[in-house]
C-alpha positions in Angstrom: -25.3 61.6 -7.2 -23.6 62.4 -3.9 -22.3 59.4 -1.9 -20.7 59.5 1.6 -18.2 56.8 2.4 -18.0 56.0 6.1 -15.8 53.5 7.8 -12.7 53.2 10.0 -9.2 54.0 8.8 -8.0 51.0 6.7 -11.5 49.8 5.8 -10.7 50.3 2.1 -12.9 53.4 1.5 -10.1 55.1 -0.5 -9.5 52.0 -2.7 -13.3 51.7 -3.5 -13.6 55.4 -4.2 -10.6 55.3 -6.6 -12.3 52.4 -8.5 -15.6 54.2 -8.7 -13.7 57.3 -9.9 -11.8 55.3 -12.6 -14.6 53.1 -13.8 -17.7 55.2 -13.3 -16.5 58.8 -13.5 -17.1 59.8 -9.9 -15.2 62.7 -8.5 -13.4 61.5 -5.3 -13.1 64.1 -2.6 -10.9 62.9 0.3 -10.7 65.4 3.1 -7.3 64.0 4.1 -5.9 64.6 0.6 -7.6 68.0 0.3 -6.1 69.1 3.6 -2.6 67.9 2.7 -2.9 69.7 -0.6 -4.1 72.9 1.0 -1.2 72.7 3.6 1.4 72.0 0.8 0.2 74.9 -1.3 0.0 77.2 1.7 -3.5 78.4 0.9 -5.0 80.7 3.6 -7.2 77.7 4.7 -4.1 75.4 4.6 -2.1 77.7 6.9 -4.9 77.8 9.4 -5.4 74.0 9.3 -1.6 73.4 9.7 -1.6 75.2 13.1 -4.1 72.7 14.4 -2.3 69.7 12.8 1.1 70.7 14.1 -0.4 70.7 17.6 -1.9 67.3 17.1 -5.4 68.7 17.3 -8.4 67.9 15.0 -9.0 70.6 12.4 -12.2 72.4 13.4 -15.5 71.6 11.7 -15.8 75.1 10.1 -12.5 74.8 8.3 -13.3 71.3 7.0 -16.7 72.4 5.8 -15.2 75.4 4.1 -12.6 73.1 2.4 -15.4 70.9 1.0 -17.5 73.9 0.0 -14.5 75.3 -2.0 -14.0 72.0 -3.9 -17.5 70.7 -4.3 -18.6 70.9 -8.0 -21.9 72.4 -9.0 -23.1 69.1 -10.3 -22.0 65.6 -11.3 -21.3 62.4 -9.3 -19.2 62.9 -6.1 -17.8 60.7 -3.4 -17.2 62.3 0.0 -14.5 60.2 1.7 -13.6 61.1 5.3 -16.3 63.7 5.6 -18.6 64.2 7.5 -17.0 62.7 10.6 -19.3 64.1 13.2 -23.0 64.9 13.4 -22.2 68.6 13.4 -20.3 68.2 10.1 -23.2 66.2 8.7 -25.7 69.0 9.6 -23.4 71.6 8.0 -23.1 69.4 4.9 -26.9 69.2 4.7 -27.2 73.0 4.8 -24.5 73.4 2.2 -26.2 70.9 -0.2 -29.6 72.4 0.4 -28.3 75.8 -0.8 -27.2 74.0 -4.0 -30.5 72.2 -4.4 -28.7 68.9 -3.7 -28.8 66.1 -1.1 -26.9 63.0 -0.2 -28.1 60.0 -2.2 -26.6 57.2 -0.1 -24.2 56.6 2.7 -22.0 53.5 2.4 -20.7 52.2 5.7 -17.6 50.0 5.3 -17.6 47.8 8.4 -14.6 45.7 9.3 -13.3 44.2 12.6 -10.6 46.0 14.4 -8.1 43.1 14.2 -8.4 43.1 10.4 -7.7 46.9 10.3 -4.7 46.6 12.7 -3.3 43.9 10.5 -3.8 45.9 7.3 -2.4 49.2 8.6 0.5 48.1 10.7 1.8 46.0 7.7 1.5 49.0 5.3 4.7 50.5 3.9 5.0 53.6 1.8 7.8 54.6 -0.6 9.4 57.8 0.7 10.2 58.9 -2.9 7.1 58.2 -5.1 4.4 57.3 -2.5 3.7 53.8 -3.8 2.0 51.6 -1.2 3.0 48.1 -0.2 2.0 45.6 2.5 4.5 43.3 4.2 2.0 40.4 3.9 -0.5 41.1 1.1 1.6 43.1 -1.4 5.3 42.9 -0.6 7.9 44.5 -2.8 10.3 42.2 -4.7 13.2 43.3 -2.5 12.4 44.0 1.2 12.3 47.7 2.1 12.9 48.8 -1.6 10.2 50.2 -3.9 9.7 48.2 -7.1 8.9 51.3 -9.1 11.6 53.8 -8.2 14.1 52.1 -5.9 13.1 54.4 -3.0 13.1 53.4 0.7 9.9 51.9 2.1 8.9 53.4 5.4 6.1 52.8 8.0 4.1 56.0 8.5 3.9 57.0 12.2 0.1 56.7 12.1 0.3 53.1 10.9 2.2 51.9 14.0 0.1 49.4 15.9 -0.4 51.5 19.1 -1.3 54.6 17.0 -3.8 52.5 14.9 -5.5 51.3 18.1 -5.8 54.9 19.3 -7.2 56.0 15.9 -9.8 53.3 16.0 -10.9 54.3 19.5 -11.3 57.9 18.5 -13.1 56.9 15.3 -15.6 54.6 17.1 -16.4 57.3 19.6 -16.8 60.0 17.0 -18.6 58.1 14.3 -21.2 56.0 16.1 -23.6 58.9 16.5 -23.1 59.7 12.8 -24.1 56.1 11.8 -27.2 56.4 14.0 -27.9 59.9 12.4 -28.0 58.4 8.9 -29.8 55.2 10.0 -32.7 57.5 11.1 -32.8 59.0 7.6 -32.8 55.5 6.1 -30.0 56.2 3.6 -27.1 54.1 5.1 -26.0 50.8 3.7 -23.6 48.5 5.6 -21.0 46.6 3.6 -18.6 43.9 4.8 -15.3 45.5 4.0 -13.4 42.4 5.0 -14.1 41.0 1.5 -11.7 41.2 -1.5 -11.4 44.4 -3.4 -13.2 43.3 -6.6 -16.0 41.4 -4.7 -16.6 44.5 -2.6 -16.6 46.7 -5.6 -19.4 44.6 -7.2 -21.6 45.4 -4.2 -20.7 49.1 -4.3 -21.4 49.2 -8.0 -24.8 47.5 -7.5 -25.8 50.1 -4.8 -24.7 53.0 -7.1 -26.6 51.6 -10.1 -29.8 51.2 -8.0 -29.7 55.0 -7.6 
């Protein structure tokens, strides 16, 4: 089963993907994580991608498609998180899957109002040492600014600053609306209210997955 998770940054796609991965054995492929890993390991693809990222540009479709192609297993249950982002990427994904005799089973669209996302992301703090994630309001550390797990300093990522979040949302809406329409025409997209609690939302996700 191949699932595509769509939704704005901060909609909770990653959290739901991790739960599906832990509880139902799905392989979670996050393009953000894969790109960071490729850059860190200085793979040929990572080096190319870094040139674009350093200039603040989007990594071109063909590099992203290549990255997914390299990591996509031959079979099994997979969640694609953060890919495709554009109709061009969706068409390339279809071609790639067709070559493997596969197709997308369902697209889950995590919908949530902008103000909720701004609140979620601008309050997020990450440990500079171990990467643990906190939230000033919903999941604060025991001591302000200090990681409970390793004592590292908690920082706000540049892309979590309010003005950057607003810009990211603007880009996301412009980019993704045609993609939502693309999958609506195919009749495989399911809209979820991502403003709900994590476990409540997971029950819905699990129900959709079990329905095949």
